[in-house]
C-alpha positions as CSV (number, residue, x, y, z in Angstrom):
1,M,42.4,-80.7,-41.7
2,N,39.8,-82.9,-40.2
3,T,36.4,-81.1,-40.0
4,N,34.4,-84.1,-39.0
5,H,33.9,-84.2,-35.4
6,D,33.1,-87.5,-33.7
7,S,30.2,-86.5,-31.3
8,G,29.7,-90.0,-30.0
9,K,33.1,-90.1,-28.5
10,D,32.5,-86.8,-26.6
11,D,29.0,-87.9,-25.5
12,A,30.4,-91.0,-23.8
13,L,33.0,-88.9,-21.9
14,L,30.4,-86.3,-20.9
15,S,28.0,-89.0,-19.8
16,A,30.8,-90.6,-17.7
17,V,31.6,-87.2,-16.0
18,L,27.9,-86.3,-15.4
19,G,27.1,-89.9,-14.3
20,D,29.5,-89.6,-11.3
21,E,27.6,-89.6,-8.0
22,H,29.6,-86.6,-6.7
23,W,28.2,-84.6,-9.6
24,H,24.6,-85.3,-8.5
25,T,25.4,-84.3,-5.0
26,T,27.1,-81.1,-6.1
27,N,24.2,-80.3,-8.5
28,A,21.6,-80.8,-5.8
29,A,23.6,-78.6,-3.4
30,C,23.9,-75.8,-6.0
31,K,20.2,-76.0,-6.7
32,A,19.4,-75.7,-3.0
33,A,21.8,-72.8,-2.6
34,T,20.3,-71.0,-5.6
35,L,16.7,-71.5,-4.4
36,A,17.7,-70.2,-0.9
37,A,19.3,-67.1,-2.4
38,F,16.2,-66.5,-4.6
39,Q,13.8,-66.9,-1.7
40,A,15.9,-64.5,0.5
41,R,15.8,-61.9,-2.3
42,Q,12.1,-62.3,-2.7
43,R,11.6,-61.8,1.1
44,A,13.8,-58.7,1.0
45,R,11.7,-57.3,-1.9
46,R,8.5,-57.9,-0.1
47,A,9.8,-56.3,3.1
48,I,10.9,-53.2,1.1
49,Q,7.4,-53.1,-0.6
50,W,5.7,-53.3,2.8
51,T,8.0,-50.7,4.3
52,G,7.1,-48.4,1.4
53,C,3.4,-49.0,1.9
54,V,3.6,-48.3,5.7
55,A,5.6,-45.1,5.0
56,A,3.1,-43.9,2.5
57,L,0.2,-44.6,4.9
58,A,2.1,-42.8,7.7
59,A,2.6,-39.8,5.5
60,A,-1.1,-39.8,4.5
61,L,-2.2,-40.0,8.2
62,A,0.2,-37.1,9.1
63,G,-1.2,-35.0,6.2
64,A,-4.7,-35.7,7.3
65,A,-3.9,-34.8,10.9
66,Y,-2.2,-31.6,9.8
67,W,-5.2,-30.7,7.6
68,L,-7.7,-31.4,10.5
69,N,-5.6,-29.3,12.9
70,R,-5.4,-26.5,10.4
71,S,-9.2,-26.4,10.2
72,G,-9.2,-25.0,13.7
73,T,-7.9,-21.7,12.4
74,P,-10.6,-19.1,11.6
75,R,-11.7,-19.0,8.1
76,P,-13.6,-16.2,6.4
77,Q,-17.3,-17.0,6.5
78,M,-20.3,-15.4,5.0
79,A,-22.1,-12.9,7.2
80,A,-25.3,-14.3,8.8
81,K,-26.7,-10.9,9.4
82,P,-27.1,-8.0,6.9
83,A,-24.1,-5.8,6.6
84,N,-25.8,-2.7,8.0
85,V,-26.4,-4.4,11.3
86,A,-22.7,-5.4,11.7
87,Q,-21.5,-1.9,11.0
88,Q,-23.4,-0.1,13.7
89,P,-21.1,2.1,15.8
90,A,-20.3,0.8,19.2
91,T,-21.8,2.8,22.0
92,R,-19.3,4.6,24.3
93,R,-19.5,4.1,28.0
94,Y,-18.6,7.0,30.1
95,L,-17.5,6.9,33.7
96,T,-19.8,8.3,36.3
97,D,-18.4,10.9,38.7
98,A,-18.2,8.3,41.5
99,E,-16.4,5.8,39.2
100,L,-13.9,8.5,38.2
101,I,-13.1,9.5,41.8
102,A,-12.8,5.8,42.8
103,S,-10.2,5.1,40.2
104,F,-7.7,7.3,42.1
105,P,-6.3,6.8,45.6
106,Q,-8.9,7.6,48.3
107,G,-8.9,11.3,49.3
108,S,-6.4,12.4,46.7
109,C,-8.8,14.3,44.4
110,F,-12.3,15.7,44.0
111,L,-14.6,17.1,41.3
112,A,-15.3,20.9,41.3
113,E,-17.8,22.6,39.1
114,V,-16.8,26.0,37.8
115,D,-18.9,27.9,35.2
116,G,-20.9,24.7,34.4
117,K,-17.8,22.6,33.7
118,K,-16.5,19.9,35.9
119,H,-12.8,19.9,36.9
120,L,-10.8,17.2,38.6
121,V,-8.8,18.7,41.3
122,F,-5.9,16.8,42.9
123,L,-4.8,17.6,46.5
124,N,-1.4,16.1,46.2
125,P,0.8,17.3,43.2
126,D,2.9,14.0,43.2
127,I,-0.3,12.0,42.6
128,E,-1.4,14.4,39.9
129,R,1.9,14.0,38.1
130,R,1.6,10.2,38.3
131,Y,-1.9,10.0,36.8
132,V,-2.2,13.0,34.5
133,S,-0.1,13.2,31.4
134,K,1.2,16.5,30.1
135,A,-0.5,16.0,26.7
136,G,-3.9,15.0,27.8
137,N,-4.7,17.2,30.8
138,L,-7.8,16.3,32.8
139,Q,-8.7,19.8,33.9
140,A,-11.9,20.3,31.9
141,I,-14.0,17.1,32.0
142,G,-17.0,18.7,30.3
143,S,-20.5,19.4,31.6
144,E,-23.0,16.6,31.9
């Protein structure tokens, strides 16, 4: 078995194949196609990176807008006045006799005073049923 390999013979054949002018044209075309594919891939990667950055920026702006709109809701704040001033009971406002009579249809009722107590008297029973509930009867208003 012959283990010696004649490398000079193969080199000449390889040089003859690679020295062909079609090989140089094919090699240049392959290099150009490879560079074009590489550049297209780089452009796609940059576009994806920019899209991600724009999406992150949009999400940050949306979060900021939500946070600013949320600040319009009332938040608990410290009392500016002492607590005893804020807890004073509200004063009740009572109707005067004229205001009470004016709240019903004109001529439908009047106030009568019996034994120091004022009573609201209706002239028409239908109007009395409409305005006076069964539970909270307005017969005795109280003396003032």
